[in-house]
N, C-alpha and C positions, 0 to 999 in steps of 0.2 A: 741304881739311884736315878731318880727322875727329878730334874730341876726345872721349874717353870718360872719364866720371867713374865710377869703380868704388866701389861701396858699397851698403850695405843700406838706406839711407834715414835713417840717423842724423843728428843735428844737424850733426856735422862734415862728413858727406857732402853735406848740403844747402848748407852754407856754402861748401864747395868748388865746388859747381855755380854758386852765385851769384857767387863770385869769378871763375870762368872766364868766365861770361857778361859780367861787367863788363870783364874784360881784352880779350875779343874785341871788345866795343863800343868801348872806348877805342882799340884798335889799328886798328880799321876793317878787320879781317881777315874774309874769308868762311870760316866754319867751321860744320860740323855738330857740334852738341853732343849727345851721347847719354849717358843715365844707364844704367849696367849694374848690375843688382841681383842677377842670378842668380849664386849662389856658384860653380857649375861654370865659368861664363864668367870670373869673377874669378880663380879658381885657375888657369885656363888661361894667364893672364899671369904666373903665378908669384907672385901677390900673395896674402899671407896676412893682412895688416893693412890696413884701410881707414881713411880714404879714400885713393884713388890716382887719378892722372891719367895717361892714355895719349894720346899725340898721334901719329896715323898709325902706330899699332902699337908705338910706343916708350914704355915706362914712364918717366915723368919724375919722379914723386914717390910715395912710399908711406908711410902711417902718420901723415901730418900735413896740415893745411890749408895750401896754398901761399898766398903773398902775391900780390896782383894783379900787382905788378911782376914777380915771378918768371914768372908765366904769360905776361905780355906779352913778356918776353925769349924764352921758348920759342917763341912763335908768330910772332915777327917775325924769327927767324934764317933 
C-alpha cells in the first residue's frame, strides 16, 4: 500500500503525516508513506487545497487533517 501526503510542509501537512504514521502503526498495516511537496505533482491529482491524503492513487481527503480513526478505516478496508 502506498500512502501519499500532499502538502508543502505546513503545520497541517506535518500533522497529517504524523496521524497517518500513527494509524499505520496502530493498524499494523504494511505501507509506504511518501510526502509529496512538488506542486505539479499535487495538482496532477486535482488537489488545489492541502493537506491531502492519497492511498494507492485514490484521493481520500482534501483541505483538512484527517483523524487517526478515519485513516485506520481507509487502510483496513
